[in-house]
C-alpha positions in Angstrom: 75.0 137.0 56.8 73.0 140.2 56.7 71.9 139.5 60.3 75.5 139.9 61.5 76.1 143.4 62.8 79.2 145.0 61.2 81.7 147.1 63.1 82.1 150.4 61.4 84.5 152.2 63.7 88.2 152.6 63.0 90.0 149.6 64.4 90.6 149.9 68.2 94.3 149.9 69.1 95.8 149.0 72.5 95.6 146.4 75.2 92.4 144.7 74.1 94.2 142.7 71.4 96.0 139.4 71.7 98.0 138.3 68.7 98.9 134.6 68.2 101.0 133.2 65.4 101.0 129.4 64.5 103.8 127.9 62.5 103.3 125.3 59.8 103.9 122.4 62.2 101.0 123.7 64.4 98.6 123.6 61.5 100.0 120.5 59.9 96.8 118.3 60.1 93.0 118.5 60.7 93.5 117.6 64.4 96.1 120.3 64.9 94.1 123.0 63.2 91.1 122.0 65.4 93.4 122.5 68.4 94.5 125.9 67.2 90.9 127.0 66.8 90.0 125.7 70.2 92.9 127.6 71.8 91.9 130.9 70.1 88.3 130.5 71.1 89.3 130.0 74.7 91.5 133.2 74.7 90.2 135.6 77.3 91.2 138.8 75.4 88.4 141.0 74.0 90.0 141.0 70.6 91.9 138.0 69.2 94.0 137.7 66.1 95.5 134.4 64.8 98.3 134.5 62.2 98.9 131.2 60.4 101.5 129.7 58.1 100.8 127.2 55.3 100.1 123.7 56.4 103.3 121.9 57.4 103.9 118.2 58.2 102.3 116.3 61.0 103.5 112.9 60.1 106.6 111.7 58.2 106.0 111.4 54.5 103.2 113.9 54.2 103.6 116.8 51.8 104.6 120.3 53.1 102.4 122.9 51.3 105.1 125.5 50.8 107.6 122.9 49.5 105.0 121.6 47.1 104.3 125.1 45.7 108.0 125.8 45.3 108.6 122.4 43.7 105.7 123.0 41.3 107.1 126.4 40.3 110.6 125.0 39.6 109.3 122.0 37.7 107.0 124.1 35.5 109.9 126.5 34.7 112.0 123.4 33.8 109.2 122.1 31.6 108.7 119.1 33.8 105.1 117.9 33.8 105.6 116.5 37.3 104.4 119.9 38.6 100.9 118.4 38.2 101.8 115.8 40.8 102.7 118.5 43.3 99.4 120.3 42.7 97.5 117.0 43.1 99.2 116.6 46.5 98.0 120.0 47.5 94.5 119.3 46.5 94.3 116.0 48.3 95.8 117.5 51.5 93.4 120.5 51.7 90.2 118.7 50.6 90.9 115.8 53.0 91.5 118.3 55.9 88.5 120.4 55.0 86.2 117.3 55.0 87.5 116.5 58.5 87.0 120.0 59.9 84.1 121.7 58.1 81.0 119.8 59.4 78.7 122.5 58.1 78.0 121.7 54.4 77.7 125.4 53.4 81.1 126.2 55.0 82.7 123.2 53.2 81.2 124.0 49.8 82.3 127.7 50.1 85.8 126.7 51.1 86.2 124.1 48.4 84.8 126.5 45.7 87.3 129.2 46.6 90.1 126.6 46.8 89.3 125.1 43.4 89.1 128.5 41.8 92.5 129.5 43.0 94.0 126.1 42.2 92.5 126.3 38.7 94.2 129.7 38.2 97.5 128.3 39.4 97.2 125.4 36.9 96.7 127.8 34.1 99.7 129.9 35.2 101.9 126.9 35.6 100.9 125.8 32.1 102.0 129.1 30.7 105.3 129.0 32.7 105.9 125.5 31.3 105.5 126.7 27.8 107.7 129.8 28.3 110.3 127.7 30.3 111.1 130.3 32.9 109.7 131.9 36.0 110.1 135.2 37.8 110.6 136.1 41.5 107.3 138.0 41.5 105.5 135.0 40.2 107.2 132.7 42.7 106.2 135.0 45.5 102.6 135.1 44.3 102.4 131.3 44.1 104.1 130.5 47.4 101.6 132.7 49.3 98.6 130.5 48.5 99.4 128.1 51.3 98.7 130.8 53.9 95.5 131.8 52.1 94.1 128.3 52.3 95.1 127.8 55.9 93.7 131.2 57.2 90.4 130.7 55.3 90.2 127.1 56.6 90.8 128.1 60.3 88.1 130.8 60.1 85.6 128.4 58.7 86.5 125.8 61.3 85.9 128.3 64.1 82.5 129.1 62.7 81.7 125.3 62.5 82.6 125.1 66.2 80.0 127.8 67.0 82.3 130.8 67.2 82.7 133.9 65.1 85.6 134.4 62.7 86.7 136.4 59.8 89.9 136.2 57.8 92.3 138.7 56.3 94.4 138.3 53.1 97.5 140.2 54.4 98.2 141.3 50.9 95.2 143.7 51.3 96.8 145.2 54.4 100.6 145.1 54.5 102.6 147.3 52.2 106.3 146.7 52.1 109.4 147.7 50.1 112.7 145.8 49.6 115.5 146.5 52.1 119.2 146.5 51.4 119.8 143.5 53.6 117.5 141.3 51.6 114.5 141.7 53.9 111.6 144.1 53.6 110.6 147.4 55.3 107.0 148.0 56.3 105.2 151.1 55.3 103.2 151.5 58.5 101.3 154.6 57.4 99.7 152.8 54.4 99.3 149.5 56.3 97.4 151.2 59.1 95.1 152.9 56.6 94.4 149.6 54.9 93.7 147.9 58.2 91.3 150.6 59.2 89.5 150.2 55.9 89.3 146.5 56.2 88.1 146.6 59.8 85.3 149.1 58.9 84.1 147.0 56.0 84.6 143.4 57.2 84.9 143.1 61.1 82.1 141.4 63.0 81.6 142.1 66.7 83.3 139.4 68.8 84.9 137.7 65.8 88.3 136.1 65.9 90.5 137.5 63.1 92.5 134.9 61.1 95.4 136.4 59.1 97.7 135.0 56.4 101.3 135.0 57.6 104.3 135.6 55.4 102.7 137.5 52.5 102.2 141.2 51.7 102.3 143.5 48.7 104.5 146.2 47.2 103.3 149.9 46.9 102.5 149.0 43.3 100.2 146.3 44.4 102.4 143.3 43.4 102.2 140.3 45.7 105.4 139.6 47.6 106.6 137.9 50.8 108.2 139.0 54.0 111.3 136.8 53.3 113.1 135.0 56.1 111.0 134.3 59.2 108.1 135.9 57.4 105.3 134.5 59.4 106.9 135.6 62.7 107.4 139.0 61.1 103.7 139.1 60.2 102.8 138.5 63.8 104.9 141.3 65.2 103.8 143.7 62.4 100.1 143.1 63.1 100.9 143.3 66.8 102.3 146.8 66.1 99.4 147.8 63.9 96.9 146.8 66.6 99.3 147.9 69.5 98.4 144.6 71.1 99.1 143.7 74.7 101.0 140.5 73.8 102.2 138.5 70.8 102.5 134.8 71.2 104.6 132.8 68.7 103.4 129.1 68.9 106.0 126.6 67.8 107.3 123.1 68.6 109.8 124.0 71.4 109.2 125.0 75.0 110.9 128.4 74.4 114.3 129.9 74.0 117.1 127.8 75.6 120.3 128.8 77.2 122.1 126.7 74.6 121.1 124.2 71.9 119.6 121.4 73.9 120.8 118.9 71.3 124.3 119.8 72.2 124.1 120.7 75.9 122.2 118.2 77.9 121.6 120.7 80.8 120.3 123.5 78.6 117.5 125.5 80.4 114.4 127.0 78.9 114.7 130.8 79.7 111.8 132.5 81.3 112.6 135.9 79.8 114.9 137.7 77.5 115.4 141.4 76.6 115.1 142.4 72.9 118.9 143.0 72.9 119.6 139.5 74.2 117.2 138.0 71.7 118.9 139.9 68.9 122.3 138.7 69.9 121.3 135.0 70.4 119.5 135.0 67.1 122.5 136.4 65.2 124.6 133.6 66.6 122.2 130.9 65.4 119.9 130.4 68.4 116.3 129.4 67.7 115.0 132.9 68.5 113.2 135.6 66.6 115.0 137.2 63.8 116.3 140.7 64.8 114.1 142.3 62.1 111.1 140.5 63.5 111.4 142.1 66.9 111.5 145.7 65.6 107.7 146.1 65.2 107.1 144.8 68.8 109.8 147.1 70.2 108.1 150.1 68.7 105.3 149.8 71.2 107.2 147.7 73.8 104.9 144.6 73.2 106.2 141.5 74.9 106.7 138.5 72.5 106.2 135.1 74.1 107.6 131.9 72.5 105.5 128.9 73.5 105.2 125.2 72.6 101.9 124.4 71.0 102.5 120.7 71.8 103.2 121.4 75.5 100.7 123.9 76.7 101.8 123.5 80.3 105.2 125.1 79.5 105.1 128.9 80.2 107.5 129.7 77.4 110.0 132.5 77.1 108.9 136.2 77.2 110.9 138.7 75.2 110.6 142.3 76.1 112.3 145.7 76.4 113.9 144.5 79.6 113.9 141.4 81.8 111.0 142.2 84.1 111.4 139.3 86.6 113.5 140.3 89.6 116.8 138.6 90.5 117.0 137.0 93.9 119.5 135.3 96.2 118.7 132.0 94.5 119.7 133.2 91.0 123.0 134.8 91.8 126.1 133.0 90.4 126.7 130.3 92.9 123.1 129.9 94.0 122.2 126.5 92.6 118.7 125.5 93.8 116.1 127.5 91.9 117.0 130.3 89.6 115.0 132.8 87.6 117.0 133.0 84.5 116.4 136.8 84.3 119.0 137.2 87.1 121.8 135.3 85.3 124.9 137.1 84.2 124.8 135.2 80.9 121.4 134.3 79.4 122.6 132.1 76.7 125.5 130.6 74.8 125.2 130.2 71.0 127.5 129.0 68.2 128.0 129.4 64.5 129.7 126.5 62.8 131.4 126.4 59.4 133.4 129.6 59.9 136.7 130.6 58.3 139.0 133.2 59.9 140.8 135.6 57.6 143.8 137.6 58.9 145.3 140.5 57.0 148.6 141.7 58.6 151.6 143.9 57.8 153.6 146.7 59.2 152.4 148.9 56.3 148.9 149.0 57.8 150.0 150.8 61.0 148.7 154.4 61.2 147.4 154.3 57.6 143.9 155.7 57.4 141.4 153.8 55.3 143.0 150.4 55.5 140.1 148.7 57.3 137.7 150.4 54.9 139.6 149.0 52.0 139.6 145.5 53.4 135.9 145.5 54.1 134.8 147.2 51.0 136.8 144.6 49.0 135.0 141.8 50.9 131.6 143.4 50.4 132.3 143.8 46.7 133.2 140.1 46.6 129.7 139.3 47.9 130.9 138.0 51.3 129.3 138.8 54.6 131.6 139.5 57.6 130.4 137.7 60.7 132.9 139.0 63.2 135.7 141.5 63.3 138.7 141.7 65.6 141.6 144.1 65.4 144.6 144.6 67.7 145.2 148.2 68.9 148.7 148.0 67.3 146.9 148.1 63.9 149.3 145.5 62.7 146.6 143.1 61.7 142.8 142.9 61.0 141.1 139.6 61.6 137.6 138.8 60.6 135.3 135.8 60.2 133.2 134.8 57.2 131.2 131.7 56.3 133.4 128.9 55.3 131.9 128.7 51.7 132.8 132.3 51.2 136.4 132.2 52.5 138.3 131.5 49.3 136.2 134.1 47.4 137.2 136.7 50.0 140.9 135.7 50.1 141.1 135.8 46.3 139.5 139.3 46.2 141.9 140.6 49.0 145.0 139.2 47.3 144.0 141.0 44.1 143.0 144.2 45.8 146.3 144.4 47.8 148.6 142.9 45.2 150.9 145.9 45.1 151.0 146.2 48.9 151.9 142.6 49.2 154.7 143.0 46.6 156.0 146.0 48.5 155.8 144.0 51.8 153.5 146.6 53.3 151.2 143.7 53.8 153.1 140.5 54.8 150.3 138.0 54.3 146.6 137.3 53.9 146.0 134.1 55.8 142.8 132.0 56.0 142.2 129.6 58.9 139.5 127.1 58.1 137.5 124.7 60.2 136.6 127.3 62.9 133.5 128.0 64.9 132.2 131.0 66.7 131.0 130.8 70.3 129.2 133.8 71.9 128.0 134.4 75.4 125.1 136.8 75.6 123.5 138.6 78.6 122.3 142.1 79.4 123.5 141.7 83.0 127.1 141.3 81.7 127.2 145.1 81.2 129.5 146.8 83.7 129.9 143.5 85.6 133.6 142.8 86.3 134.9 139.3 85.9 132.6 137.9 83.2 135.4 137.6 80.6 137.7 136.0 83.2 135.0 133.3 83.8 134.6 132.7 80.1 138.3 132.3 79.4 138.9 130.3 82.6 136.3 127.8 81.5 137.8 127.5 78.1 141.3 127.1 79.5 140.3 124.4 81.9 138.8 122.5 79.1 142.0 122.9 77.0 140.2 124.9 74.3 142.4 127.4 72.5 140.9 130.8 71.7 141.9 131.9 68.2 140.3 135.4 68.2 138.2 137.5 70.5 135.6 140.3 69.9 133.4 142.4 72.3 131.3 145.4 71.7 131.2 148.4 74.0 127.6 147.5 74.8 128.9 144.4 76.6 125.9 142.4 75.6 128.1 139.7 74.2 131.6 138.3 74.1 132.6 136.4 71.0 135.4 134.0 70.6 136.6 131.9 67.7 137.7 128.3 68.4 138.6 125.3 66.4 135.6 123.5 65.0 136.7 120.2 66.7 136.6 122.0 70.1 133.3 123.8 69.8 131.1 121.2 71.6 133.6 120.9 74.4 133.7 124.7 74.6 130.0 125.0 74.6 129.6 122.5 77.5 132.4 124.1 79.5 131.2 127.7 79.2 127.5 126.7 79.8 128.5 124.9 82.9 130.8 127.7 84.2 128.0 130.2 84.2 125.7 127.8 86.2 123.2 127.4 83.5 123.6 123.7 83.9 125.2 121.3 86.3 129.0 121.1 86.0 129.4 118.0 83.9 132.3 115.6 84.4 133.2 112.6 82.3 135.1 109.9 84.1 137.1 107.1 82.7 138.3 104.5 85.2 141.3 102.2 84.8 141.5 99.2 87.0 138.1 98.0 88.2 139.6 95.8 90.9 139.0 96.1 94.6 139.9 99.9 94.7 138.1 100.6 91.4 134.9 98.7 92.4 134.8 100.6 95.7 135.2 103.9 93.9 132.4 103.1 91.5 130.1 102.1 94.4 130.9 105.4 96.1 130.2 107.4 92.9 126.8 105.6 92.5 125.9 106.4 96.2 126.9 110.0 95.9 125.4 110.9 92.5 122.3 112.5 93.9 124.2 114.5 96.5 126.7 115.7 93.9 123.9 116.9 91.6 121.6 118.5 94.3 124.2 120.1 96.6 127.1 120.8 94.3 125.5 121.0 90.8 128.0 118.4 89.6 126.8 115.8 87.1 129.3 112.9 87.2 129.1 110.7 84.1 131.2 107.4 84.1 131.7 107.0 80.4 134.5 104.4 80.3 135.9 101.5 82.3 138.9 99.4 81.3 141.0 96.7 82.8 143.7 94.4 81.5 141.4 92.5 79.2 138.0 94.1 78.9 136.7 97.6 78.2 133.2 99.2 78.6 132.3 102.4 76.9 129.2 104.6 76.9 128.2 107.7 74.9 126.1 108.9 77.9 126.9 107.3 81.2 127.4 103.7 82.4 124.7 102.2 84.5 126.6 101.8 87.8 123.9 99.3 89.1 124.8 96.8 86.3 128.3 97.8 85.2 129.9 94.5 86.2 127.7 92.4 84.0 128.0 94.8 81.1 131.8 95.0 81.6 132.1 91.2 81.4 130.5 91.4 78.0 132.6 94.4 76.9 135.0 94.8 74.0 138.7 94.0 74.2 140.7 96.5 76.2 142.4 99.1 74.0 144.0 102.1 75.9 144.1 104.3 72.8 140.3 103.8 72.1 139.6 104.2 75.8 141.5 107.5 75.9 139.9 108.8 72.7 136.4 107.9 74.0 136.9 110.0 77.2 138.3 112.9 75.1 135.3 112.7 72.7 132.7 112.9 75.6 131.0 116.3 75.5 131.3 117.1 79.2 133.6 120.1 79.7 135.7 118.3 82.4 137.2 115.0 81.6 139.0 112.9 84.1 140.8 109.6 84.1 141.0 107.8 87.4 143.8 105.2 87.5 143.0 102.7 90.2 145.6 100.2 89.0 149.1 99.7 90.3 150.5 99.4 86.8 153.7 101.1 85.7 152.5 100.7 82.1 149.3 102.6 82.8 151.3 105.3 84.6 153.2 105.7 81.4 150.1 107.2 79.8 149.8 110.1 82.3 151.9 112.5 80.1 149.7 111.8 77.1 146.5 112.2 79.1 147.6 115.5 80.7 148.9 117.0 77.4 145.5 116.3 75.8 143.7 118.1 78.5 142.6 115.1 80.6 142.7 115.5 84.4 144.3 112.5 86.2 143.4 111.2 89.6 145.3 108.2 91.0 146.4 106.2 94.0 149.1 104.6 91.7 152.5 105.4 93.1 154.5 104.4 90.0 154.6 107.7 88.1 155.6 109.8 91.1 158.3 107.4 92.5 160.1 105.9 89.5 162.2 107.8 86.9 162.9 111.3 88.2 163.1 112.8 84.7 159.7 111.3 83.8 158.3 112.7 87.0 159.6 116.2 86.3 158.3 116.1 82.7 154.9 115.0 84.0 154.7 117.9 86.4 155.8 120.4 83.7 153.1 119.1 81.3 150.5 119.4 84.0 151.4 123.0 84.9 151.3 124.0 81.2 148.2 122.2 80.2 145.7 123.7 82.7 145.0 120.3 84.0 144.8 118.7 87.5 147.0 115.9 88.6 145.7 114.6 91.9 147.6 111.8 93.7 146.7 112.4 97.4 145.9 108.7 97.8 149.4 107.6 96.9 150.6 108.4 100.5 148.6 108.2 103.8 145.7 106.0 102.6 143.7 109.0 101.5 144.5 111.2 104.5 145.4 114.7 103.4 149.2 114.2 103.9 150.4 115.6 100.5 148.0 118.6 100.5 148.9 119.5 104.0 152.6 119.3 103.2 152.1 121.4 100.1 150.2 124.0 102.1 153.0 124.3 104.6 155.6 124.7 101.8 153.4 127.2 99.9 153.1 129.2 103.1 156.9 129.5 103.3 157.4 126.9 106.1 160.7 124.9 106.0 160.2 121.2 106.5 163.2 119.5 108.2 162.1 115.9 108.5 159.1 113.7 107.8 158.8 110.4 109.7 155.9 108.1 109.5 154.4 104.7 109.4 153.2 104.5 105.8 152.2 100.8 105.5 148.9 99.7 107.0 150.0 96.1 106.6 153.3 96.6 108.5 151.6 98.8 111.0 149.2 95.9 111.8 152.0 93.4 112.1 154.1 95.4 114.5 151.1 96.7 116.5 150.1 93.1 117.0 153.7 91.8 117.7 154.2 91.0 121.4 156.1 88.6 123.5 155.1 85.0 122.9 153.6 85.7 119.4 155.7 84.6 116.4 156.3 87.1 113.6 155.4 84.5 111.0 152.0 83.8 112.7 151.1 87.5 112.6 152.1 87.7 108.9 149.8 84.7 108.3 146.9 86.4 110.2 147.4 89.6 108.2 147.3 87.6 104.9 144.2 85.8 106.0 142.5 89.0 107.0 143.3 90.6 103.7 145.7 93.2 105.0 148.6 92.0 102.8 149.1 91.7 99.1 148.4 88.2 97.7 152.2 87.8 98.1 153.1 89.2 101.5 156.7 89.8 100.3 155.4 92.8 98.4 154.6 94.4 101.7 157.5 93.0 103.8 160.1 94.1 101.2 159.5 97.8 102.1 159.4 98.8 98.5 155.9 100.3 98.8 157.0 102.4 101.8 160.1 103.5 99.8 157.9 104.7 97.0 155.9 106.8 99.4 159.1 108.2 100.9 160.3 109.1 97.4 157.0 110.9 96.6 157.2 112.9 99.8 160.9 113.7 99.2 160.1 115.0 95.8 157.3 117.1 97.2 159.9 118.7 99.4 162.0 119.5 96.5 164.6 116.7 96.8 165.7 115.1 93.5 165.8 111.6 94.8 165.4 108.4 92.7 163.7 105.3 94.2 167.1 103.6 94.1 168.5 106.4 96.4 166.3 105.2 99.3 168.0 102.5 101.5 165.4 99.9 102.4 165.6 97.4 105.3 163.7 94.4 103.8 161.8 92.2 106.3 161.9 89.3 103.8 164.7 87.0 104.8 167.4 86.9 102.1 167.1 83.1 101.5 163.4 83.5 100.8 163.5 86.5 98.4 163.7 84.2 95.3 161.3 81.6 96.5 159.1 80.4 93.7 155.8 80.3 95.4 153.9 82.2 98.1 153.1 78.8 99.8 156.7 77.9 100.1 157.6 81.4 101.4 154.9 81.2 104.1 156.0 77.6 105.0 159.6 78.6 105.4 159.1 82.0 107.2 158.8 80.5 110.7 162.5 79.5 110.5 163.4 83.1 110.6 161.2 84.3 113.5 164.1 84.4 116.0 165.7 87.5 114.4 162.5 89.6 114.8 161.9 87.9 118.2 165.3 89.0 119.5 164.8 92.6 118.3 161.3 92.7 119.9 162.6 91.4 123.3 165.5 93.9 123.3 163.1 96.7 122.6 160.7 95.5 125.3 163.5 95.3 127.9 164.3 99.0 127.1 160.6 100.0 127.4 160.3 100.4 123.6 158.4 99.0 120.6 159.3 98.1 117.1 157.8 100.1 114.2 158.5 100.0 110.5 158.9 103.6 109.3 159.8 105.8 106.4 161.9 108.9 106.9 162.6 111.9 104.7 165.5 113.9 106.1 165.1 117.1 104.1 168.2 118.9 105.7 170.4 115.9 104.9 168.7 115.5 101.5 168.1 111.7 102.0 165.5 109.2 102.8 165.3 105.8 104.5 163.0 102.9 105.2 163.8 100.8 108.2 162.7 99.1 111.4 163.2 101.4 114.4 162.6 101.4 118.1 160.4 104.0 119.8 159.6 104.6 123.5 156.1 103.4 124.6 154.9 107.0 125.0 155.8 107.9 121.4 152.7 108.5 119.1 153.8 105.6 116.9 153.6 103.3 119.9 150.0 104.2 120.5 148.7 102.9 117.2 146.3 100.0 117.1 145.4 97.5 114.3 146.3 98.8 110.9 146.4 102.5 111.8 
């Protein structure tokens, strides 16, 4: 109105301005537009600018304005009268929204009048297009920009209805752009600044919020155009540069920029800050960050750009600036797990590009020949293919580069044609295309001049059995890029993310044998989950449990409070399906724990290790049976970057094997190992004394649960012989289980007895033999102990009942020690 005092000065530039950009989802309904206006009205900056996209979708099934405009254009050009339906959708959406927001009749009437006039013009143009049967890019750009016009005008009117001041800008009156070679546009800042000054002098009201149309601009000739990809974000940073604002906030539907795609990495973190360089790199590799071109205007005046979630206002978002301004601390060094400011991380984020093909051009005729690389890449450019990554060995024997999968055959065909003579003359040996690849990149400004980052990356990939096909790193050291097989990319992403402490180290566990030992282990895992997460940053996920008949699988993690009932209702056991399920879990570290005593299960160890699965087991079968199998197993383990842990096979979980290995690794020479390796037999002979029958002690041990269901399994000494074999092999002796002489405590007549009951009933008849040995030992001041012996010097082992003086350590044992 004439009562409103106009601002006539040139637009003030500098820290008084705050620029906010709202995407289509943020303005997808009347309720959301109202919220946007409330947010802008509460902004404490002296000067506020809001840049808006066309209305998006708030609820499933609603029309998206930009899509409707594009559909209408294509339909009219195809002479399809259904374009009128698209225009009707637009009219209904905007009129309904305006009715809900514009409570002032004058504002509503003015908005609808302008809207109807523009829609009427569009209908006339579409009618002409339908008659002609074709459209042009300039016409499409003009049409598609109407969504932003209608939203910006509606937001300004809504603010006025709420009692605030607001004006709006058609960005086509301000921004002047020209087409760039890369398919984007370049801004003419000189003309755009002049236009903004003119608009400000003629239209600005003191204290008014300025609403601006995103995405659209015009050419120097005055033809309406768009800012192409990420156009609305680009609008925000351009106007931020034009006003030299103190901050630019991009409002979207995510909390900020994540260290990895949270849909693929459960532990992905929202980053507090990024440098422009880091944002560029992550954006290039497909992360949901600003397009590199979008950041250029903000960089010109070092304006921080903050990515925030409109639907979660409590989230601080991610700030993108010239450098990471937040200081690193002890807590955010690699290895500090509690609270970390992401600005202090070596690697800020990990991103991937899928659907990649790797093309390799190789031949001895390329060595030392100037212009070869230029010829390769000019040929690919002329074929219309974009090179995503380049890798070349210093020998110059080959050039390797990545392209999008859909461009691969086009590039290979062009190269074969271009180098047809060189191939015929064998100067180039082959042009090979490897399909089904993915690119993985780690990005971080702090990687620069930091030794060991590459080692950490490749160690993580190796430990997860991920093969690296190609590598690239620029001298800036802001990123390291690797090409891996598409089937391995999720595993690689999880492994690398975990290695750089951006998430807890995730471990998937598959358990075989949920019997007494297996149940106890699952209970211990459940009790230690919180400690593992909080103190060691380890996220342990039990994803599979299988026994002889049943199997329980989970895509996330099995509820260890209720696993037994779920297991009882599980699917039929299938070891192949169980193995594949553990392999398919996305945790970078995958472990199978074999708590059975099954030789059949031990036969799977080679397959598991060769596929990159770590194996942990108390099962003695694999390490004590066929020597050739054992050696092959160890060879596979060494060559597959996997762990094979079997500490619990000897010594009831005491660190016997690791201690022995440490001695051997240190160069010590082990001459003999002698030990009591059976808790059951230890109990029996620790309890044996004059007046107590051997058979009675065996019965007590069985009743107390010390023995196997069939005590002969313990009394035979075979279990001890297996442990002796394992220890002998650790010492480098090539012994078979059959090479170990075993003194069985099962009387020979009872070894083939049909039932345990019969054996226990008949055993007292043979007490005299043990009684005699015990009395003779006692008379000599000695005790009986059942021991296993590895005589390394003599290259043999034995299992037998021996006598020891009462001051010997073996004589001091109590119970089942």
